[in-house]
C-alpha positions as CSV (number, residue, x, y, z in Angstrom):
1,M,-18.0,4.9,-36.7
2,T,-18.9,8.5,-37.4
3,N,-16.7,11.5,-36.8
4,R,-18.8,12.5,-33.8
5,Q,-18.5,9.0,-32.3
6,H,-14.7,9.1,-32.7
7,L,-14.6,12.5,-31.0
8,A,-16.7,11.3,-28.1
9,L,-14.6,8.2,-27.7
10,G,-11.4,10.4,-27.8
11,V,-12.7,12.8,-25.2
12,G,-13.7,9.8,-23.0
13,M,-10.3,8.2,-23.3
14,M,-8.6,11.5,-22.5
15,C,-10.7,11.9,-19.3
16,F,-10.0,8.3,-18.4
17,S,-6.3,8.9,-18.8
18,L,-6.3,12.2,-16.8
19,M,-8.0,10.5,-14.0
20,G,-5.3,7.9,-13.9
21,M,-2.6,10.5,-13.9
22,M,-4.2,12.5,-11.1
23,P,-5.9,9.9,-8.9
24,P,-7.6,10.5,-5.6
25,W,-5.4,10.1,-2.5
26,V,-6.2,9.1,1.0
27,H,-4.2,9.2,4.3
28,V,-4.3,6.0,6.3
29,R,-3.1,5.3,9.8
30,S,-0.8,2.3,10.0
31,D,-1.9,1.3,13.5
32,E,-5.6,1.6,12.5
33,P,-6.1,0.8,8.8
34,D,-9.8,1.6,9.0
35,T,-9.0,5.3,9.8
36,R,-8.9,6.9,6.4
37,V,-8.9,10.6,5.6
38,S,-9.6,11.9,2.1
39,A,-6.6,13.9,0.8
40,G,-7.8,15.2,-2.5
41,Y,-6.1,14.7,-5.9
42,A,-2.4,14.9,-6.9
43,F,-0.2,13.7,-9.7
44,I,0.7,10.0,-9.4
45,S,4.4,10.7,-9.5
46,V,4.3,13.3,-6.7
47,G,1.6,11.8,-4.4
48,R,-0.2,13.7,-1.7
49,Q,2.1,14.7,1.2
50,I,0.8,14.6,4.7
51,A,1.0,18.2,6.1
52,P,1.5,18.1,9.9
53,D,-0.6,20.1,12.3
54,E,0.9,23.0,14.2
55,L,4.0,22.1,16.1
56,T,3.3,21.1,19.7
57,E,5.7,20.8,22.7
58,P,6.4,17.3,24.0
59,P,4.1,16.1,26.8
60,D,7.0,16.0,29.4
61,G,6.9,19.9,29.5
62,R,10.6,20.4,29.2
63,G,10.2,22.9,26.4
64,G,12.2,21.5,23.6
65,R,12.1,24.7,21.5
66,R,15.7,25.3,22.0
67,F,16.8,22.1,20.4
68,G,13.9,21.6,18.0
69,R,12.3,18.8,19.9
70,F,8.7,19.3,18.8
71,R,6.2,16.5,18.2
72,R,4.9,16.6,14.6
73,T,1.3,15.3,14.5
74,Y,-1.5,15.0,12.0
75,R,-5.0,15.0,13.4
76,G,-3.5,14.4,16.9
77,V,-1.6,11.3,16.0
78,P,2.2,11.2,15.5
79,L,3.2,11.9,11.9
80,G,5.1,8.6,11.5
81,L,1.9,6.6,11.9
82,W,0.3,8.1,8.7
83,A,0.8,7.0,5.1
84,A,-0.5,8.4,1.8
85,E,-2.1,5.9,-0.6
86,I,-4.2,6.0,-3.8
87,D,-7.9,5.6,-3.1
88,I,-8.4,2.7,-5.5
89,Q,-12.2,2.3,-4.8
90,R,-12.9,5.9,-5.7
91,L,-10.6,5.8,-8.8
92,I,-12.4,2.6,-10.1
93,L,-15.8,4.2,-9.5
94,Q,-14.7,7.3,-11.5
95,W,-13.4,5.1,-14.3
96,V,-16.6,3.1,-14.5
97,A,-18.7,6.4,-14.6
98,V,-16.6,7.8,-17.4
99,S,-16.7,4.5,-19.3
100,V,-20.5,4.2,-19.0
101,A,-21.0,7.9,-20.0
102,T,-18.7,7.6,-23.0
103,G,-20.3,4.4,-24.1
104,G,-23.7,6.0,-23.8
105,V,-22.7,9.0,-25.8
106,V,-21.1,6.9,-28.5
107,W,-24.3,4.7,-28.7
108,V,-26.6,7.7,-28.9
109,L,-24.5,9.3,-31.7
110,G,-24.5,6.0,-33.6
111,R,-28.3,5.5,-33.7
112,P,-29.9,6.3,-37.0
113,R,-32.0,9.4,-37.0
114,R,-35.7,9.1,-37.6
115,P,-37.1,11.5,-40.2
116,S,-39.4,14.1,-38.8
117,P,-43.2,13.8,-39.6
118,D,-43.1,17.1,-41.5
119,A,-40.4,15.8,-43.9
120,Q,-42.5,12.7,-44.8
121,S,-45.6,14.7,-45.6
122,T,-44.1,17.1,-48.1
123,P,-43.7,15.8,-51.6
124,S,-40.3,15.7,-53.1
125,R,-39.6,17.9,-56.0
126,P,-38.5,16.4,-59.3
127,Q,-34.9,17.1,-60.1
128,T,-34.4,19.1,-63.3
129,K,-31.2,19.3,-65.3
């Protein structure tokens, strides 16, 4: 392999690793697993926290402000029904795209170059000592 191929392979491996360290996250409802909300990217050790909507009073109307009895919701659903997960499908798609792109660049850099037509038409000079 040439130096350029090694460089391209190193850059591709670095991108692949960074994508694994900062994967895409998704918020999933536990009562309805088909309800998935894209949550962006975050470090794998930290995860993507679910930020509640604005605090709302309980539906009974007793005004729980005094004792901190607010319902925490996310998208209108109680916060306890949501979980943050890694979006595996999107991560695999990104990894495949980087692998194909890296392989293509390494392949292109490894092809032998064809001499240009101008270089073939000019006679070579004899070397003198």
